[in-house]
C-alpha positions in Angstrom: -44.1 47.4 71.6 -44.9 50.1 69.1 -41.7 49.4 67.4 -42.4 45.8 66.9 -46.0 46.5 65.8 -44.7 49.0 63.2 -42.1 46.4 61.9 -44.9 43.9 61.6 -47.1 46.1 59.6 -44.2 47.1 57.3 -43.4 43.4 56.8 -47.0 42.7 55.9 -47.1 45.6 53.4 -43.8 44.3 51.7 -45.0 40.8 51.6 -48.3 41.8 50.2 -46.8 44.0 47.6 -44.4 41.3 46.5 -47.2 38.9 45.7 -49.3 41.4 43.6 -48.6 41.6 39.9 -49.0 45.1 38.6 -49.8 45.8 35.0 -49.2 49.0 33.3 -52.0 50.6 31.4 -49.8 53.2 30.0 -48.3 50.9 27.4 -48.4 52.2 24.0 -49.8 49.6 21.6 -48.5 49.8 18.1 -51.0 49.3 15.4 -50.2 47.8 12.2 -51.2 49.9 9.3 -51.5 48.5 5.8 -49.5 50.4 3.4 -50.7 50.1 -0.2 -48.1 49.0 -2.6 -47.9 50.4 -6.1 -51.0 52.5 -5.9 -49.9 54.1 -9.2 -50.3 50.8 -11.0 -46.7 50.8 -12.4 -45.4 47.5 -13.9 -43.8 45.2 -11.4 -40.9 42.8 -11.5 -40.4 40.1 -8.9 -37.2 38.7 -7.6 -36.7 35.3 -5.7 -34.0 35.6 -3.1 -34.0 32.2 -1.5 -30.9 32.9 0.7 -32.7 35.9 2.4 -33.1 34.5 5.9 -33.5 37.4 8.4 -34.7 40.9 8.7 -31.2 42.2 8.0 -31.2 40.4 4.8 -34.7 41.7 4.0 -33.4 45.2 4.6 -30.4 44.7 2.4 -32.5 43.4 -0.5 -34.9 46.2 -0.1 -32.0 48.8 -0.2 -30.3 47.2 -3.1 -33.4 47.0 -5.1 -34.6 50.6 -4.2 -31.2 52.0 -5.3 -31.6 50.7 -8.8 -32.4 53.1 -11.6 -36.1 53.1 -12.4 -37.3 51.4 -9.1 -40.2 53.2 -7.9 -41.3 51.2 -4.9 -40.0 47.9 -3.3 -41.7 45.4 -1.1 -39.9 42.4 0.4 -41.6 39.4 1.9 -39.2 37.6 4.1 -41.5 34.6 4.6 -41.9 33.8 0.8 -38.4 35.1 0.0 -39.7 37.3 -2.7 -39.1 41.0 -3.5 -41.4 43.0 -5.8 -40.4 46.2 -7.4 -42.7 48.7 -9.1 -40.7 50.0 -12.0 -40.4 52.4 -14.8 -39.9 50.0 -17.6 -37.9 52.4 -19.6 -35.1 52.8 -17.1 -35.2 49.7 -14.9 -32.7 47.0 -15.9 -33.8 43.6 -14.6 -30.4 42.0 -15.2 -28.5 44.8 -13.4 -30.9 44.4 -10.4 -30.1 40.7 -10.2 -26.4 41.5 -10.6 -26.6 44.0 -7.7 -28.2 41.3 -5.5 -25.5 38.8 -6.5 -22.9 41.5 -5.6 -24.5 41.8 -2.1 -23.8 38.0 -1.6 -27.3 36.8 -2.3 -26.0 34.1 -4.6 -29.4 32.5 -5.1 -31.2 35.7 -6.3 -33.1 35.3 -9.6 -35.6 37.1 -11.6 -39.1 35.5 -11.3 -40.4 35.1 -14.8 -44.1 35.2 -14.9 -45.6 32.5 -17.2 -46.7 33.9 -20.3 -50.4 34.3 -20.7 -51.7 31.2 -22.6 -53.3 32.0 -25.9 -57.0 32.1 -25.7 -58.5 29.0 -27.3 -60.2 29.6 -30.6 -63.9 29.5 -30.5 -65.2 26.3 -32.0 -66.4 26.6 -35.7 -70.1 26.4 -36.0 -71.1 24.9 -39.3 -73.1 27.3 -41.4 -76.3 25.6 -42.7 -77.5 26.6 -45.9 -80.5 28.8 -46.0 -83.7 27.0 -46.9 -84.9 27.8 -50.4 -88.4 28.7 -51.3 -88.8 26.6 -54.1 
């Protein structure tokens, strides 16, 4: 009788434990920290890499552009398929960077040319009225 009662209690404990969901409170949550890009305010060059489709591609684009002479910082946005490079204008070669991306099989890589700033419209001329004479 004691043996049966012991088995029944163990069975209830096991069944009861199987139905309970446990959650761990020891999970380390990772917090996203914003990293400022180009804090020094260096000139930037943008590249569109429309055939960049995954994280591996994004890493390859980052690595390729970061390896270019004159590249100071690189940021790659997979969603928009754009890479931005903070550069030293004296040593960074834009065409060489595009060629390096093409060499890495990103056949649709191209330099994003920012539209030139339109000229400020001239101020309208105000007619000068002659000064009234006293006499």
